[in-house]
C-alpha positions in Angstrom: 0.0 0.0 0.0 2.8 2.4 0.9 4.2 2.1 -2.6 1.1 3.8 -4.0 1.3 6.9 -1.9 1.9 9.9 -4.1 5.0 12.1 -3.8 2.6 15.0 -3.2 0.8 13.4 -0.3 1.3 15.8 2.7 2.3 13.0 5.1 5.0 11.9 2.6 6.3 15.3 1.8 9.9 15.0 0.9 11.5 18.1 2.3 14.7 17.6 0.3 12.9 19.1 -2.7 12.2 22.3 -0.8 15.8 22.4 0.5 17.1 21.8 -3.0 15.0 24.6 -4.4 16.4 26.9 -1.8 19.9 25.8 -2.7 19.2 26.5 -6.4 17.9 30.0 -5.6 21.1 30.7 -3.6 23.1 30.2 -6.7 20.7 32.2 -8.8 20.9 35.3 -6.6 24.7 35.1 -6.3 25.1 34.9 -10.1 22.7 37.7 -10.7 24.6 39.9 -8.2 27.8 39.3 -10.2 25.9 40.2 -13.4 24.2 43.2 -11.8 20.9 41.5 -12.6 21.4 42.3 -16.3 21.1 46.0 -15.7 23.7 48.0 -17.7 25.3 51.1 -16.1 27.4 54.0 -17.2 31.1 53.4 -17.8 32.1 56.1 -15.3 30.9 54.4 -12.2 33.0 55.0 -9.1 34.8 51.8 -8.2 34.9 50.8 -4.6 35.3 47.7 -2.4 37.6 46.1 -4.9 39.9 43.3 -4.0 41.6 42.3 -7.3 42.9 38.8 -6.5 39.9 37.9 -4.5 37.5 39.4 -7.0 39.1 37.3 -9.8 38.7 34.1 -7.7 35.0 35.0 -7.0 34.4 35.7 -10.7 35.9 32.3 -11.6 33.6 30.6 -9.1 30.7 32.5 -10.5 31.3 31.6 -14.1 32.7 28.1 -13.6 30.7 26.7 -10.7 27.5 28.7 -10.4 26.5 30.2 -13.8 23.9 28.1 -15.6 24.1 25.3 -13.1 21.9 26.4 -10.3 19.2 27.7 -12.6 19.2 24.3 -14.3 18.3 22.7 -10.9 15.5 25.3 -10.6 14.2 24.4 -14.0 14.4 20.6 -13.3 12.4 21.1 -10.1 9.7 23.1 -12.1 9.2 20.0 -14.3 9.1 17.8 -11.3 6.5 20.1 -9.7 4.4 19.8 -12.8 4.3 16.0 -12.4 3.5 16.3 -8.7 0.5 18.6 -9.3 -0.9 16.4 -12.2 -0.2 13.2 -10.2 -2.0 14.5 -7.1 -5.0 15.5 -9.1 -5.1 12.3 -11.0 -5.2 10.3 -7.8 -8.2 12.3 -6.8 -9.9 11.6 -10.1 -9.5 15.2 -11.3 -8.3 16.3 -14.7 -6.0 19.2 -13.8 -5.0 20.1 -17.3 -7.4 23.0 -17.8 -6.7 24.4 -14.4 -2.9 24.1 -15.1 -3.3 26.2 -18.3 -4.9 29.0 -16.3 -2.2 28.6 -13.7 0.5 29.1 -16.3 -1.3 32.2 -17.7 -1.2 33.7 -14.2 2.5 32.8 -13.9 3.1 34.4 -17.3 1.5 37.6 -16.1 3.6 37.6 -13.0 6.7 37.1 -15.2 5.8 39.9 -17.6 5.2 42.3 -14.6 8.5 41.4 -13.0 10.2 42.0 -16.4 9.6 45.7 -15.8 12.1 45.5 -12.9 14.7 43.3 -14.4 14.9 41.8 -17.8 16.7 38.6 -17.0 13.6 37.1 -15.2 12.8 33.6 -16.3 9.3 33.1 -14.9 7.5 34.2 -18.1 9.6 31.6 -20.1 8.8 28.9 -17.6 5.1 29.7 -18.0 5.3 29.2 -21.8 7.1 25.9 -21.4 4.7 24.9 -18.7 1.9 25.0 -21.3 4.0 22.8 -23.6 4.3 20.2 -20.8 0.6 19.5 -20.8 0.4 17.3 -23.9 3.6 15.5 -22.7 2.1 14.4 -19.4 0.7 11.1 -20.8 3.5 10.6 -23.4 5.4 7.4 -23.2 8.7 7.4 -21.3 10.7 6.7 -24.5 9.1 9.8 -26.2 10.1 11.9 -23.2 13.7 10.7 -23.4 13.9 11.2 -27.2 12.6 14.8 -26.7 15.0 15.4 -23.8 18.1 14.4 -25.8 16.8 16.3 -28.9 16.7 19.6 -27.0 19.7 18.9 -24.8 22.0 18.1 -27.7 21.0 21.2 -29.7 18.5 19.8 -32.2 16.7 23.2 -32.6 20.1 25.0 -32.9 21.2 22.7 -35.8 18.0 23.5 -37.7 18.4 27.2 -37.1 22.1 27.2 -38.1 21.2 25.4 -41.4 18.5 28.0 -42.1 20.8 30.8 -41.1 23.6 29.6 -43.3 21.3 29.2 -46.3 19.9 32.7 -45.9 23.4 34.2 -45.4 24.7 32.6 -48.6 21.9 34.1 -50.6 22.5 37.5 -49.1 26.2 37.3 -49.7 25.6 36.4 -53.4 23.2 39.3 -53.8 25.5 41.9 -52.3 27.3 44.2 -54.6 31.1 44.1 -54.5 31.3 47.8 -53.9 28.7 47.9 -51.1 29.8 49.8 -48.1 28.6 48.8 -44.7 27.4 51.8 -42.7 27.6 51.3 -39.0 25.6 53.5 -36.7 27.3 55.0 -33.7 25.9 53.4 -30.5 23.6 55.7 -28.7 23.3 56.0 -24.9 19.9 54.6 -23.9 17.4 57.1 -22.7 17.2 55.4 -19.3 20.9 56.0 -18.7 20.8 59.6 -20.0 17.7 60.4 -18.0 17.4 57.8 -15.2 13.9 57.1 -14.0 11.9 54.0 -13.2 9.6 54.7 -16.1 12.5 55.0 -18.6 13.9 51.7 -17.2 10.6 50.0 -17.7 10.4 51.3 -21.3 13.9 50.0 -22.0 13.2 46.6 -20.5 10.1 46.1 -22.7 11.1 47.9 -25.9 14.7 46.9 -26.1 15.5 44.0 -23.9 12.4 41.8 -24.4 13.3 40.9 -28.0 16.9 40.2 -26.7 15.4 37.8 -24.2 13.4 36.0 -26.8 16.5 35.7 -29.0 18.6 34.4 -26.2 16.0 31.8 -25.2 14.8 30.7 -28.7 17.6 31.8 -31.1 20.9 30.2 -31.9 22.1 30.4 -28.3 19.0 28.3 -27.4 19.1 28.7 -23.6 15.3 28.0 -23.5 15.7 24.6 -25.2 17.9 23.5 -22.4 15.3 24.7 -19.9 12.6 22.8 -21.7 14.8 19.6 -21.7 15.1 19.9 -18.0 11.4 20.3 -17.6 10.9 17.1 -19.5 13.6 15.4 -17.3 11.8 16.6 -14.2 8.6 15.0 -15.5 10.4 11.7 -16.3 12.2 11.6 -12.9 8.8 12.2 -11.2 7.3 9.3 -13.1 9.9 6.8 -12.0 9.3 8.0 -8.4 13.0 8.7 -7.9 12.6 11.0 -4.9 10.1 8.7 -3.2 12.8 6.0 -3.0 15.7 8.1 -1.8 16.1 6.5 1.6 16.6 3.1 0.1 19.0 3.9 -2.7 21.9 5.7 -1.1 24.3 3.4 -2.8 22.8 4.1 -6.1 22.8 7.8 -5.5 26.5 7.7 -4.8 27.1 5.9 -8.0 25.0 8.4 -9.9 26.9 11.3 -8.3 30.3 9.8 -9.2 29.0 9.1 -12.7 27.8 12.6 -13.3 31.0 14.1 -11.9 33.2 12.0 -14.1 31.1 12.7 -17.1 31.3 16.5 -16.4 35.1 16.3 -16.2 35.2 14.2 -19.4 33.2 16.8 -21.3 35.2 19.7 -19.9 38.4 18.0 -21.0 36.9 17.5 -24.5 36.0 21.1 -24.7 39.5 22.2 -23.8 40.9 19.9 -26.5 39.0 21.8 -29.1 40.6 24.8 -30.9 39.5 28.2 -29.4 36.1 29.2 -30.7 34.2 32.4 -30.3 30.8 31.1 -29.2 29.5 34.6 -28.6 29.1 34.8 -32.4 25.8 33.0 -31.8 24.4 36.1 -30.2 25.0 38.2 -33.4 25.8 36.0 -36.3 24.5 38.4 -39.0 26.4 38.0 -42.3 28.6 35.1 -41.1 28.5 31.5 -42.0 28.5 29.3 -38.9 30.6 26.2 -38.9 29.6 22.8 -37.6 32.4 23.1 -35.0 30.5 26.1 -33.4 27.4 24.0 -33.0 29.4 21.1 -31.6 31.3 23.3 -29.1 28.1 24.9 -27.9 26.4 21.6 -27.4 29.3 20.4 -25.4 29.1 23.5 -23.2 25.4 22.9 -22.7 26.0 19.3 -21.9 28.7 20.1 -19.3 26.3 22.5 -17.6 23.6 20.0 -17.3 25.9 17.2 -16.2 27.4 19.4 -13.5 23.9 20.5 -12.4 23.1 16.8 -12.0 26.3 16.2 -10.0 25.4 19.2 -7.7 21.9 17.8 -7.2 23.1 14.3 -6.3 25.9 15.8 -4.1 23.3 17.9 -2.3 21.0 14.9 -1.8 23.8 12.8 -0.4 24.8 15.5 2.1 21.2 16.0 3.0 20.8 12.3 3.8 23.7 12.6 6.3 22.0 13.4 9.6 24.8 15.7 10.9 24.8 17.7 7.7 21.2 17.4 6.7 19.9 19.2 9.7 21.8 22.3 8.5 20.8 22.0 4.9 17.2 21.7 6.1 17.4 25.4 7.0 17.1 26.0 3.2 13.6 24.5 3.1 11.6 27.6 4.1 13.4 29.6 1.4 12.5 26.9 -1.2 8.9 26.6 0.0 8.4 30.3 -0.7 10.5 30.1 -3.8 8.3 32.1 -6.1 8.1 35.0 -3.7 11.8 34.9 -3.0 12.8 34.7 -6.6 10.7 37.6 -7.7 11.8 39.6 -4.6 15.4 39.0 -5.6 14.6 40.8 -8.9 13.0 43.8 -7.2 16.0 44.1 -4.8 18.4 43.8 -7.7 16.5 46.5 -9.6 16.9 48.8 -6.6 20.6 48.0 -6.2 21.8 48.4 -9.8 19.3 50.7 -11.6 20.8 54.2 -12.2 17.6 55.8 -10.9 18.0 54.0 -7.6 21.3 52.9 -6.0 23.1 51.9 -9.2 25.7 54.7 -9.0 26.9 53.0 -5.7 26.5 49.3 -6.1 27.4 49.0 -9.8 30.9 50.1 -8.8 31.4 47.3 -6.2 33.8 44.5 -6.9 32.8 40.8 -7.3 33.7 39.8 -3.7 31.6 42.6 -2.1 28.6 41.8 -4.3 28.9 38.1 -3.6 28.9 38.8 0.2 26.0 41.2 -0.2 24.1 38.5 -2.2 24.6 36.0 0.7 23.4 38.5 3.2 20.3 39.2 1.2 19.7 35.5 0.9 20.1 34.9 4.6 17.7 37.8 5.4 15.1 36.4 3.0 15.6 32.9 4.5 15.0 34.2 8.1 11.9 36.1 6.9 10.6 32.9 5.1 11.1 30.8 8.2 9.2 33.2 10.4 6.5 33.7 7.8 5.8 30.0 7.5 5.4 29.7 11.3 2.1 31.6 10.9 1.2 31.0 7.2 0.7 28.0 5.0 2.2 29.5 1.9 4.4 32.4 0.8 2.4 35.5 -0.1 2.8 35.1 -3.9 2.4 31.4 -3.6 -0.9 32.0 -1.8 -2.0 34.6 -4.4 -1.1 32.2 -7.3 -3.0 29.4 -5.6 -6.0 31.6 -5.0 -6.1 32.9 -8.6 -5.7 29.4 -9.9 -8.9 28.2 -8.1 -10.6 31.7 -8.4 -11.3 31.4 -4.7 -9.5 32.6 -1.6 -7.4 29.7 -0.3 -6.6 29.1 3.4 -3.7 31.3 4.4 -3.0 31.4 8.1 -2.3 28.3 10.0 -4.9 27.1 12.4 -2.7 26.8 15.6 -5.6 25.5 17.6 -5.0 22.1 16.1 -1.5 21.9 17.6 
C-alpha cells in the first residue's frame, strides 16, 4: 500500500525538494549579483570595495561553478512540480490540465510584470514551457527521453544554423562588391541619459524583451535546455526517484560519481577543441556558422547539465547525512516560498543596480563585495521565510497564485488550535 502513496501526499512530503529549491535559488541570486541583474550602467561608475585577487577568484567561481548550473536545478524542479500537481489531481480523479493552463497564464502575467524591474527574469519563459508540458504528461517514457536528448543536444540549434547559413549565402551572393557597410554610432539609452523608473521599464520592454526571446529561442538556445530539464523533471517524477531516496543511497553515490566523471570528461573534451568564439551565436549576422561552433556549444550545454546533476546528487547525499542534513534543512523555508523569494530577488536587484536608484553606488562594487551582499540578502530572505511559515501555509505570492488558480480565496493562516 505504501508504494502507491503519491509524492505530493502531505504525510509523505519530501523536504529535500524544498531544500534543493532553496539551494538552487542561492546560486541564482549570487550569479545575478555578479551580473548586476542584467542592468547596464554608465562606464564612469566610481569603483569601490575592490579586491583584485579575491574578485578574480570569485568571478571564476561564479562563471565556472554557479552560472547556468543552479538555474538548471531550478528548471528541473519546475518540471518535477508539474508532475506532482498532475499526479496528485489524477489520484483524486481530477483532470487538472485545464486548471494548469490557467495557472501558467497567471504565472506568465507575473513574469511579464517582473520584467519591468529586471529583464533577466525567467518566470515568463517557464510559464510558456509549462503550457507545452501538458500534452507530454501522458506521453510514453521513450518519447520523453527522445525529446529530452533532442533539446539537450542542440537539435533546434542545428536546424536554425542550417537555415541561417542558407539565408546568409543568398544574401552574400546578392551583395554588390562595392557595397559599403554603414555602422551606426551606438547611442546611450534614454534610461541612462535620464534615469527614471519609467524609462527603465520602457527600456526593458522595448529593447530587452526581444533580446530575451533571441537568447532563449535563437541560436544560443538557452530556452531549449530549460525545456529539456522540464521534461527530465517529469520523467524523474514518473519513476518515483525521490520517493525511493532513503533506500537507494548506494545508487545515489554511483550516480553522483558518474555525473561528476562525465562532467570532467566533457570539460576535457571542450579544452581539446581549438579556441572558438561562441559569442558569435548572439550576433551571427552576415557570417557562416561552422559545424564546430554548433558542436562546441552543445558540449558547453552538456557540461552545464551534467554538472547540475552532480550538484543535485551531491546535495542529496549530504542531505541524507544526519549531521549535515539538519543544517541543509534550513534552506527548506526559502524553497517553500521560492516564487516569492525569486521575484523579490529581482526587485531588490533592480533597486541596487538601476541608475535611478542605487546603481551609482553598487554598480561600482567588486565581485567579492557583491557576492557577500548576495549571501546577506539570501540569509535575510531565509529568516523572513522561516518566520513567515510559522504563521502562514504559503508564501504571499504562492498564496496569491494558488487563490487565482482556483478563483477562490485559499486558506492562508495556520490554524494553531490544532496543535
